[in-house]
N, C-alpha and C positions, 0 to 999 in steps of 0.2 A: 298435149305433151305426155310422153310415157312416164308412168310412175316408177320411182326408184324401188329397188328391192328392199323389203322391210328389214331384213337382217343387216343389209348394208347401211340403211338409215340409222339403225341403233348401234352399229359398230360391233356386232356380236357374230359368233359363228352360228351355223345352221343347227348345231346340236346344243346350243346354249341352254342352260338350266333356267328355271323360273326365277331364281335369285339373281342370276346374271342379267336376265332381261330387265328385272326391276331396277337393278343398280344402274344399268346403262340408260334406261329411260329417265330415271330421276336426275341423273347428271345433265342429260340433254335438255330436259324440261326446265331445269333451273337456269341453264346457260342461255336458252332462247326465249325465256318468258318475256312477254311484251312489257311488263313493268320494269324489267331490267334493261330493256332495249326500246325505250319509248320512241314511237315514230318510225321504227325500222320495219319496213315491209318484208324484207328477207327473213328477219328473225321471227316475225309473226307467221310466215308461211312454213318455216322450218318447225316451229312449235306445233303447228297443226299436223304436219307430216309425222313427227315422232309420236304424237298422241294417237294418230290413226294406226301407225305401225304397232305400237304397244297394245292397243285395243284388240288387234287381230291376233298377235302372237301370244298374248297372255291367256287367250281362250283355247284350250286344247283342241276342240272340234274345228274352230276356225283356222287354227294353225295347221291342222292336218290337211284341210281343204286347200289352204294356201300353198303348202309344201307340194301338194299333188297337182293343182290346177293353176297356181299362181294367182294374180290379181283377179282373174275371171271367176275364181271359186269363192271370192269374198266380196265381189263388187255389188253394186245396187241390184236387187232382185235375186241375188244368190240365196240359196237355202240357208236359213239360220241366221241371216244378217238382219240387223235392226238398230244400228247406231251404237253409241257408247253406253256401257252399263257401268256407272261409277261405283256401284256397290259390289261388283263382282271381282273375285280374285285379288283382293287387296288394292284394287285400282283407286278406290276412294281414300284408302289409308295413305297411299303415295301422294295423292293430291293434297291431303291434309298436311303431310310432312313438308311439301313444297310451300304451302301457305304459311306454315309455322316458321320456315326460314325467312320468309318475307316480312311477316307481321308479328312474330313473337308468340303466336297462338295458332292452334290448328283451325283452319277454316271449316265452318259447318259442323263443328263438334259439340256445339251447345254449351252446357254448363261446365264449370271448372271440374276437372277430374280429381278424384281423391288422391292425396299425396301422402307418402310414407313419412313418418316423423324422423327427425335427425337423430343420429347415433350420439351417445355421450361417452366420455372417457373419464375414468377415475383412477388416479395413481395411488397405489397402496403399498406401503413398506412393511415387510414382515421379517421376523427374526429368522436366523439361520436354521434353528431347530424346527420352527413352524413350517418352513419350506420343505424340510426333510421328512417330517412326519404328517404334515397336513393339519388343518384346523378349521373350525367354524368361526367366521369373522362377521362382525356387524359393521356396516358402513352407513353414513348419512350423506345423501346426495341432494343438492338443490336442483330442482327440475320444474318444468311446466307440466301441469296436468289439467284435465277437463274440469271446469268449474262445477262443483257439486250443487251450488246454490241454484244455478239455472240449467243444470244438466247439459252444459256445453252448448246451449242455444245462444247465449249472449244477451238474452232478453229477460226482463223482470218477470214477465208473464207471457202467455201465448198471444195475448192481445198486443204485445209490444213488437210483434213481427209483422211487417207489412210487405205486400207485393211491390217489387221494384217498379216505379212508374216509368222508368226508361225502357226496360225490355218487357214490361207487363208479365214478369214471372218466368220468361223463357230462359233467362240466363245468358242470352246472346242477342246481338243486334245484327241486322242485315244491312250491307252497304255495297255499293258498286265499286269494283276495282278493275280498271281496264274494261275488258268485255266479259268479266266474270261477276256474278253476284255471290258475295261471300258472307257467311255468318261468322261473327267474331264475338268473343266473350264480352259481356257487358261490363264496362269499367265502373259503372255506378254501384253495382252490387257485387263486383268481382266474380261474376258468373254464377252466383248463388240463386238469383231470381227473387231474392227478398232482401229487405233492409231492416235494421233494428231501430225502431222509433222510441222505445222505452228500454234503455240498457239495464242490465243486471247491476245492482249496486255493489256487488262483490268483485266482479271481474271487469266492470265498466264496459261491457259489450265485447270484450276480447275473447270470450268463451273459455279462457284458460286462466289459471292462477299459478303463482310461483310459490313453492313451498319446499321444505326439506322432507325427505322420506328416508326411513330406516330400512335397510335391506340386509338380509342374512345371506352370506355367501360361503360356500364350501370350497376351501383351498385344498386340492388333492396333494398327496405326498409326491415329492419329486419336482415341484415347480422351481423355476430359477428366474433370475432377473430377465425381464422382457416377456415372460409368459403372459398371455392375454386370456382372461376368462370372460365369456360372453353371457350376459343375462338377457334372455329374449324378452322383448317388449318393455324393457325398463328405460328406454330412451325417451326422447321428447314425443308428445302425442302427435298423431298425424293430422293433416289438414283436410277439411271437407270430408270427414268420415273415413280417412285413410288410416292404416295401421300405425302403431307407434314404432319408433326406432328401437335399437338395442343399446344396452350399456356394456361397455368394455372396461373391465378392471385390469389395469396393467401393473404387474408386480415388480417390486424392487426388493431384493434379498440383502439384508445386512451382512457385513463380513463377520467371520468368527475369529476369536483371538487365538485359537489353536489349529483349526482345520482350514484347509484350502480345497475347494471343490474343482474337479476336472471331469466334466461329464457326470457320470454316476459314481465315480470314485472319490474318496477322500484322502488327502495327504496330510501328514503331520510329522514332526521331528521328535525324537526321543533321545535324551542324553544318557550315556553309559560311562562308567569309569574305565580306567586303564585295566584294572584287574578283571572287570566283567568282560571287557573285550578280549583279553588274553586267555582267561580261564574258562569263559562261558558262564552264563547265568540265566535265571528265569526272572523277568521283570514284568511289571504291569504297565500297560499303555492306555491312554484315554480313548474312549469312543463316544459317540453321541448319546449313548444310553448309560453305560457303566464302564468300569475298567475291564480290560481283557488281558489274559496272560500272553507273554511272548517269550519264546525260548531263544536266547542268544548263544549260538555255537562258539566254542573256543576258537580264538584266532580271528574273530570278526573285525573287519577293517572299518574305519570311520567312513560314513557315507553309504554304507550298505543299506539296501531297502528290503523290507519284509512285507509280504502281501497277506493280509488277513481276509479271507473270503467272507462275503456277505455282510460286512460291517460298514458298507458305504451308504449310498442314497438309493431309494427305490426309483426305478425308472418310471417316468411320467406316463408312458404308454403301456405299462404293465409287463415290460420285458425283463423281469428279474430285479436284483439288487446289486449295486456296485460293491467294490472292495475298499478296505482301508489299507493304505500303503504307508508304512512307518519307516522313516529313514533315521538310522541311529548315527549319533555323533559322539566320538570319544572326547570326553572332557579332560583336559590337562590341568592338574591342580597348580594354582599359582603360589600357594604357601605350603611348605612341608615341615613336619615336626622333625626333630633330630633323628628319631628312630626311622621315620619314613625315608628320610634322605639316606641314611645308612643302608637300608635295605635296597633302595634303588641303585646306589653305587655298587653294592655287592652284585646285584643283578646285571649291571652293566659290565662288570669285570668278568663274570661268568660267561657273558655273551660275547666277550672279546671286544667290547666297545670302550672308547676312550672319551672321557668327559672333560679333560683339561684342554686349554688352548694349545699347550705345548705338544700334547699327544696328537692333536688334530694337525698341527703344523708338520710334525714328523711323518704322518700318514700321507699328507699331500706331497711332501718332499720325496718320499719313496716312490710315488707314482711316476715322477719325472726323472728319476735316476736310472 
């Protein structure tokens, strides 16, 4: 029976990349693996075919001969052929991934691999001014760390560590799965190849202890609610000799009684009197550091905004400093002295204004006549 085209078997184009070949092969190998199709002769045959196709096409030299001569260039006795090489071109890694999907652990990979420690999160609340100008803060975090008593071995002494009797120190055990012989991590020692017979009295064989640690953290100017600061290596310790995780400090900035922040700008309100609005004046407005002078032009209307350059918040990425935006509001007095009332009435008359209800009625009446 004539063999099918290798590219057709894998479902890829003839110019497929190495990654495309790997992806196609892995999907087909998982689909037709005998352990997923027990007793199915067609699946077993298809599994052998896709293995053969990938073994040829994943080797650049064999692929070139196949593209030129077809199956005759890679068949038995052809130059450079010699069966599957499971350690070449990532072939073994793909098989390991397939076994991991089946059994939860990579086949044939021996001892448990080092694992990176978990990341930690710490929520920190800061004052508005601290977020604007930055500060040095100290935080205390509860975390696991390697036991200093046993130096992370988990044993009271070196004599308290024994070779695992199940795997004889190999960290893995071999068993038959279908027509494959597979190495799997030893469940007795968790792939470490050794067991603790005399545990450390401080960590009780866990290799880690739980304690609080004080850390100093620099809060840069310009942070805002939601800003995350990362402290490398301050997370949970790694497993099996792996690196520790990181600590993420997530900031929440308190509200300010006077200022509202929008981006790098600050906004605030400033009250002015009728006279200041009409005649103009020079007033002082608050800033985060000290008071600043603000010139109010004559005839300023209530709600007008003035921009004071460079009195806002420093940009977190170093792109300058925002502005302070002051919105003025004209305050109408609720109580007048007799003299103040007399002057305002005189001002109204000079302006042609009417302050009595009768005068107002007459003005409205004249509109409709």
